[in-house]
C-alpha positions in Angstrom: -0.2 0.2 0.0 3.0 2.1 1.0 4.4 1.9 -3.0 1.0 2.7 -4.4 0.8 5.8 -2.2 4.3 6.8 -2.8 3.9 6.1 -6.4 0.7 8.8 -6.8 1.6 10.8 -3.9 3.0 13.9 -6.6 -0.4 13.8 -8.5 -2.4 13.7 -5.3 -1.3 16.2 -3.7 -2.0 18.4 -6.8 -4.9 17.6 -6.8 -7.7 20.2 -5.5 -9.4 19.0 -2.3 -12.5 18.6 -4.2 -11.0 16.8 -6.9 -12.5 12.9 -7.7 -9.0 10.6 -8.0 -10.1 7.9 -10.4 -7.8 5.2 -10.6 -7.9 2.5 -13.5 -6.1 -0.3 -14.9 -4.8 0.8 -18.5 -5.2 -3.1 -20.3 -7.5 -5.9 -20.1 -11.4 -4.5 -20.0 -10.7 -1.6 -18.4 -8.9 0.3 -20.9 -11.4 1.3 -23.6 -14.0 2.8 -21.2 -11.4 4.9 -18.9 -9.9 6.3 -22.1 -13.1 7.2 -23.4 -13.9 8.7 -19.8 -10.6 10.9 -20.6 -11.4 11.7 -23.8 -14.8 13.2 -23.6 -16.2 15.5 -21.0 -18.5 13.3 -19.6 -18.0 13.6 -16.0 -17.0 17.0 -16.0 -20.4 17.9 -17.5 -22.1 16.4 -14.6 -19.8 19.2 -12.6 -17.1 17.0 -11.3 -13.7 17.6 -11.4 -11.7 14.5 -11.8 -8.1 13.1 -12.1 -7.0 10.1 -13.6 -4.5 8.0 -11.9 -3.3 5.0 -14.1 -2.0 1.7 -12.9 -0.2 -0.7 -14.8 -1.1 -3.7 -12.4 -4.7 -5.6 -12.2 -5.0 -5.4 -9.1 -3.5 -2.0 -8.2 -6.3 0.0 -8.1 -7.8 -2.0 -5.3 -4.6 -1.6 -3.0 -4.7 2.1 -4.1 -8.2 2.6 -2.8 -7.1 0.8 0.4 -4.1 3.1 1.0 -6.2 6.5 -0.1 -4.3 7.4 -2.8 -7.9 7.2 -5.1 -11.3 7.7 -4.1 -13.2 5.8 -7.2 -12.2 2.7 -9.0 -14.3 1.8 -11.9 -13.0 -1.2 -12.7 -11.8 -2.6 -10.0 -11.7 -6.6 -9.9 -14.3 -8.0 -8.0 -12.4 -11.0 -6.5 -9.9 -8.2 -5.1 -12.6 -6.0 -3.8 -14.1 -8.8 -1.8 -11.0 -10.1 -0.3 -9.8 -6.3 0.8 -13.0 -5.8 2.3 -13.1 -9.0 4.1 -9.7 -7.8 5.6 -11.2 -4.5 6.5 -10.2 -2.3 4.2 -13.1 0.7 4.1 -14.7 0.0 0.8 -18.0 0.3 -0.7 -19.2 -1.3 -4.4 -21.7 0.9 -6.0 -21.6 -0.2 -9.6 -21.4 -3.6 -11.6 -19.7 -2.4 -14.8 -17.8 -5.6 -16.3 -19.4 -8.8 -17.2 -16.9 -11.5 -17.7 -16.9 -11.7 -21.5 -14.0 -14.0 -21.6 -13.5 -17.4 -23.1 -10.7 -20.3 -22.7 -9.0 -20.9 -25.5 -6.2 -23.1 -27.1 -4.2 -23.5 -30.4 -6.2 -24.8 -33.3 -3.6 -27.4 -33.8 -3.0 -28.3 -29.9 -4.2 -31.8 -28.5 -6.2 -29.6 -26.0 -10.0 -30.0 -27.3 -11.8 -29.7 -23.9 -11.4 -27.7 -20.3 -11.0 -31.2 -19.4 -7.5 -31.3 -20.7 -6.6 -28.7 -19.0 -5.1 -30.7 -15.9 -1.2 -30.0 -15.7 -1.5 -27.1 -18.1 -0.1 -24.0 -18.2 -2.7 -21.6 -18.9 -2.3 -17.8 -19.2 -4.7 -15.4 -17.9 -4.7 -12.0 -15.6 -2.8 -12.3 -12.8 -4.0 -14.7 -9.7 -6.2 -12.2 -7.3 -7.8 -10.7 -10.4 -12.0 -11.8 -11.1 -10.5 -13.6 -14.1 -8.3 -16.3 -12.2 -10.9 -16.3 -10.0 -13.8 -17.5 -12.2 -11.2 -19.3 -13.9 -9.9 -21.1 -11.1 -13.8 -21.8 -9.5 -15.5 -23.4 -12.7 -12.6 -25.5 -13.3 -12.6 -26.9 -9.7 -16.5 -27.0 -9.5 -17.4 -28.5 -12.6 -14.2 -30.5 -14.0 -12.6 -31.1 -10.4 -9.2 -29.2 -11.8 -7.8 -27.9 -8.4 -5.7 -24.4 -8.8 -2.5 -27.1 -7.9 -3.8 -28.9 -11.0 -2.6 -26.2 -12.9 -0.3 -23.2 -13.7 -1.4 -20.0 -14.1 0.9 -18.0 -16.5 -0.1 -14.2 -15.5 -0.1 -11.0 -18.2 -2.5 -8.4 -19.8 -4.1 -9.3 -23.0 -1.6 -8.4 -25.2 1.3 -10.4 -23.6 -1.3 -13.6 -23.4 -1.8 -13.4 -27.3 1.6 -13.7 -28.1 2.4 -16.5 -25.1 -0.4 -18.2 -27.1 1.6 -17.5 -30.6 4.7 -18.2 -29.1 3.3 -21.7 -27.7 4.5 -20.4 -24.0 1.3 -21.6 -22.4 -1.3 -24.6 -23.8 -4.3 -22.4 -23.2 -5.6 -19.0 -22.2 -8.4 -17.2 -21.0 -8.6 -14.3 -23.2 -11.8 -11.5 -23.8 -13.4 -12.5 -26.8 -12.2 -9.3 -28.2 -9.2 -10.1 -28.1 -9.4 -13.7 -29.3 -11.6 -12.2 -32.5 -8.0 -10.0 -32.9 -5.6 -12.5 -33.3 -4.5 -12.7 -36.5 -1.1 -14.8 -35.9 -2.5 -17.6 -34.7 -6.0 -19.7 -35.3 -7.8 -20.8 -32.3 -10.8 -23.1 -30.7 -12.6 -22.2 -28.3 -12.8 -24.6 -24.9 -15.4 -22.7 -23.5 -17.3 -19.5 -22.5 -17.1 -18.1 -18.9 -20.8 -17.1 -19.5 -21.7 -20.7 -20.1 -19.1 -22.4 -17.3 -20.6 -20.1 -14.9 -23.7 -21.2 -15.8 -23.4 -24.5 -15.7 -21.6 -24.0 -12.1 -24.6 -21.6 -10.8 -27.1 -23.6 -12.6 -28.8 -20.1 -13.0 -28.9 -17.6 -16.2 -26.8 -15.1 -14.2 -23.4 -13.8 -15.9 -20.4 -13.3 -13.4 -18.9 -9.6 -13.3 -14.8 -9.5 -13.8 -15.1 -5.5 -12.9 -17.0 -3.7 -10.3 -17.0 0.1 -9.6 -15.9 0.4 -5.7 -14.9 3.7 -3.4 -13.6 4.7 -0.2 -16.4 4.5 2.5 -15.4 7.9 4.0 -15.0 9.5 0.7 -18.6 7.9 -0.2 -19.8 9.2 3.2 -18.5 12.9 2.4 -19.7 13.2 -1.1 -22.8 11.6 -1.9 -24.0 13.7 -4.1 -20.4 13.5 -6.1 -20.9 9.8 -6.2 -24.3 10.0 -7.9 -23.2 12.3 -10.6 -20.2 10.1 -11.3 -22.6 7.0 -11.6 -24.3 9.4 -13.8 -21.1 10.5 -15.8 -20.6 6.7 -16.3 -23.8 5.9 -17.9 -23.5 8.9 -20.1 -20.5 7.4 -21.3 -22.2 4.0 -21.9 -24.9 5.3 -23.7 -22.6 7.4 -26.2 -20.1 4.9 -26.9 -22.7 2.6 -27.9 -24.2 4.5 -30.6 -20.9 6.2 -31.7 -18.2 3.3 -32.6 -16.4 5.2 -34.8 -15.4 7.9 -32.3 -14.5 5.2 -29.4 -12.3 3.8 -32.5 -10.6 7.0 -33.2 -10.0 7.7 -29.3 -8.4 3.8 -28.6 -6.1 4.3 -31.7 -5.0 7.9 -30.5 -4.7 7.3 -26.5 -4.5 3.3 -26.6 -2.4 2.9 -29.6 -4.3 0.3 -30.7 -4.2 -0.8 -34.2 -7.2 0.2 -36.5 -9.0 -3.0 -36.6 -8.3 -3.5 -33.0 -10.2 -0.8 -31.9 -12.9 -1.4 -34.0 -13.3 -4.8 -33.0 -13.5 -3.1 -29.5 -16.1 -0.3 -30.4 -18.2 -3.2 -32.1 -18.1 -5.0 -28.6 -18.6 -1.6 -26.4 -22.1 -2.5 -25.1 -21.5 -6.0 -24.2 -18.2 -5.3 -22.2 -19.6 -2.8 -20.4 -22.0 -2.1 -18.0 -23.0 0.5 -15.5 -25.8 -1.2 -13.1 -26.7 -2.3 -9.3 -29.8 -3.6 -9.5 -30.6 -6.1 -6.9 -30.1 -8.5 -9.4 -26.6 -7.5 -10.1 -26.3 -7.2 -6.5 -27.5 -10.9 -5.8 -25.0 -12.7 -8.5 -22.0 -10.4 -6.7 -22.6 -12.2 -3.8 -23.1 -15.5 -5.2 -19.7 -15.2 -6.8 -18.2 -14.4 -3.4 -19.8 -16.8 -2.0 -18.5 -19.6 -4.8 -15.0 -17.8 -4.6 -14.7 -18.5 -1.0 -16.0 -22.4 -1.3 -13.8 -23.0 -3.8 -10.8 -21.9 -1.8 -10.4 -18.9 -4.2 -10.6 -16.0 -2.0 -10.7 -15.9 2.0 -13.4 -14.2 4.7 -16.6 -12.7 5.1 -18.1 -9.4 3.4 -18.8 -6.7 5.6 -22.5 -5.3 6.0 -23.1 -2.9 3.8 -20.2 -3.3 1.2 -22.9 -3.0 -1.7 -24.1 0.4 -1.4 -26.8 1.0 -3.6 -28.0 4.4 -2.7 -25.7 6.1 -5.2 -26.8 4.3 -7.9 -30.6 4.6 -6.8 -29.7 8.7 -6.9 -28.0 9.4 -10.1 -31.5 7.8 -11.9 -33.0 10.9 -10.9 -29.9 13.0 -12.5 -31.1 13.9 -15.6 
């Protein structure tokens, strides 16, 4: 935590007392939405003074929240937030934002044809502690009896994981469906999707979330109105991106240095990748995720009362 605080100390000191410090991982599912938020004034139009803080590690925004280095993380790994909250970090989850649009894949010329073949194999995915790793571990164990000790996680961001597959440094990988569509140097076969495997595991139609919006509890207490404005601004960005694919692609090409075809693929799936919701069904899904993670030994600890706070989401719906 001290390292995270030190890494952002200069930026934090420069911020005005009422500035909202928003942190996100500049890769994976949060990259595109973050780039659009920074490029377009959706939050500023809601009367907010914002400062964006970038992190190269998927779990860093969660640690930064606990260290009071940021106020708000719009795509924090759900599993990491669960763990931090169980350990006493004063956090609140106020949105479900990134559904698990992820698939297990293997090279088309591989001897791996099904998820049961992953026992003893090297599987690329987001680092341990991330929601992708947690869901992958839970479904492999729950559906196929493949425990975390029965396969090796090779961590990396989406670009690195794709390279690992091409270079045959991993036997299979858990990748976003966008990344799968963007693979040009390797043909892959899909072994199973997170959505289908989760439905099989839970015997329900719910789709799990890998990303949530989390805030520091003290900031939320002091700025409930700003929290509602933030959510309203995120909703504005979500709705705009769904109808402005060309503009989203242009932003990603400029800000995230994505090739045109990759940026186009992301923009085309904008509505499937991103959410701004916190209905009772979303909260129930997250609670069920936590139970499955704990029962499977992926994370430990009970969730504190009040972790899921729907008041800002409810208030945001009255903001026009």
